[in-house]
C-alpha positions in Angstrom: -21.7 -2.1 8.7 -18.9 -3.1 11.1 -16.7 -0.6 12.9 -13.7 -1.4 10.7 -15.7 -1.2 7.5 -17.1 2.2 8.5 -13.6 3.5 9.4 -12.2 2.2 6.2 -15.0 3.9 4.2 -14.4 7.2 6.0 -10.7 6.9 5.2 -11.4 6.3 1.5 -13.7 9.3 1.4 -11.1 11.5 3.1 -8.4 10.3 0.7 -10.6 11.0 -2.3 -11.1 14.5 -0.9 -7.3 15.0 -0.7 -7.4 15.0 3.1 -4.5 12.6 3.3 -3.4 13.1 6.9 -7.0 12.5 8.1 -7.3 9.5 5.9 -4.2 8.0 7.4 -5.7 8.2 10.8 -8.8 6.4 9.8 -6.8 3.6 8.1 -4.5 3.3 11.1 -7.6 3.1 13.3 -8.8 0.1 11.3 -5.4 -1.6 11.8 -5.5 -0.9 15.5 -8.6 -3.2 15.6 -7.7 -5.5 12.8 -3.9 -5.5 12.0 -4.3 -8.0 9.2 -6.8 -5.8 7.2 -5.0 -5.9 3.8 -7.1 -3.2 2.2 -6.1 -0.7 4.9 -2.5 -1.5 4.4 -2.9 -1.0 0.6 -4.8 2.2 1.3 -2.1 3.5 3.6 0.6 2.7 0.9 -1.3 4.9 -1.6 -2.1 7.6 0.9 1.5 7.8 2.3 2.6 7.9 -1.3 0.4 10.9 -1.8 2.2 12.5 1.2 5.6 11.6 -0.3 6.2 9.5 2.8 7.7 6.5 1.0 9.2 4.8 4.0 5.7 4.2 5.4 4.2 3.7 1.9 6.6 0.9 1.2 6.2 -0.6 4.6 2.4 -0.9 4.2 2.6 -2.2 0.6 5.2 -4.8 1.8 2.9 -5.8 4.7 0.0 -6.4 2.4 2.2 -8.7 0.4 3.3 -10.6 3.5 -0.3 -11.0 4.6 -1.4 -12.3 1.1 1.7 -13.7 -0.5 -0.2 -15.4 -3.3 -2.1 -12.3 -4.4 -0.4 -11.0 -7.6 -2.2 -7.6 -7.4 -0.5 -6.8 -4.1 2.9 -7.3 -5.7 1.9 -5.2 -8.7 0.9 -2.4 -6.3 4.1 -2.8 -4.3 6.1 -2.4 -7.6 4.1 0.8 -8.4 4.8 2.1 -4.9 8.5 1.5 -5.3 8.4 3.2 -8.7 6.8 6.3 -7.3 9.3 6.3 -4.5 12.1 6.3 -7.1 10.5 9.1 -9.1 10.5 11.3 -6.1 13.7 10.2 -4.3 15.9 9.0 -7.2 17.2 6.3 -4.9 18.1 3.4 -7.1 17.2 0.8 -4.5 13.6 1.5 -5.3 13.9 0.5 -8.9 15.6 -2.7 -8.0 12.9 -3.5 -5.5 10.2 -2.6 -8.1 11.7 -5.1 -10.5 11.7 -7.8 -7.8 8.1 -7.1 -6.9 7.0 -7.1 -10.6 8.8 -10.4 -11.1 7.0 -11.9 -8.1 3.7 -10.7 -9.5 4.4 -12.2 -12.9 5.4 -15.6 -11.3 2.3 -15.5 -9.2 0.2 -15.1 -12.3 1.8 -18.1 -13.9 4.1 -16.1 -16.2 7.9 -16.0 -16.4 
């Protein structure tokens, strides 16, 4: 198992245990070695969301979409991240962004 795979697995385990701050550090360690590791960006989006840090959650979800612009799942996850941000912050910009991300996901899947 590579160093990045091991760190990522450790981060997932910590996140599953509710140790979000520790999980963030593991995922960030992966990105320090491999900045294009999409799964770590997605994991950070979820984990930062668990911490109600939506600025970082959105940043990492957006980065995953930039790294894999043709992957519909990433845009669906981005939309969900924005929706969660809206639920907590009530900032309407997040709903608008969620709709845009969902639309992109639908288009990538061959819909709309």
